[in-house]
C-alpha positions, 0 to 999 in steps of 0.5 A, a space after each residue: 565516555 559516551 553513552 548509548 540512548 535509551 532503546 526505543 519501542 520499533 513503531 507498529 507496522 501501519 506506522 513504518 508501511 506508512 512512513 514508507 510509503 510516505 517516503 517514496 512518494 514523496 521523493 517519486 511522487 511526478 515518476 509514478 503519475 498517481 491520477 485519475 486514471 490510475 488504477 492501483 491494488 494494495 497489498 492490505 487497508 491499512 496501505 489501501 488508506 496511507 496511500 489516500 491520505 496522502 493523495 489527499 493530504 498532497 491535494 493531488 488527484 485521486 485514481 479512479 479505483 484502490 483496491 484492498 486484497 485481504 482475506 474476509 475476517 478483514 473489513 474497512 473498517 479501517 478506513 475512514 470512510 469518507 476517505 475511500 469513498 473519495 479514493 475509492 478505495 474497495 476490499 476484495 479477497 481474491 483482485 482480477 490479472 492485467 487490470 491495473 495499473 499501479 501495485 503497493 505490497 508490503 512484506 514484514 519480518 518473520 511472515 511465512 515464505 507462502 505469504 510471502 511469494 501469494 503477496 508477489 504474484 500477487 502483485 506483479 499477475 496484476 498488473 497491466 504490462 508496464 505497469 508499476 511495481 512498488 514492493 516496501 520490505 521491513 525487516 528487524 
């Protein structure tokens, strides 16, 4: 008679984002061309910190800039100062269009439809033509 393993609590969102990002980057980093010429747009500050940390851990070139779109209520406090400086991370309320070579967005289950559409719109409008977008979606 088989017994089921005890249920475990779900990972917190930043950990899920980080795990998904690490998986994608580990698999496709050579194709993504994340180097000093890259200008990267991310959908939140924890994604920016995870991306910069992965680049630092893998001893890769830091991008030209990482821009995190975040409402004014959030701040850079979740990003270590040395990492923010090394990766040129900045937090803005609104990012310009057609500027970024890469865009990373994360959508969680239960997100408001308008918030999801806004994140995707921001991601794709921010890219230059032939830019690379990576969107992760977590469902329960």
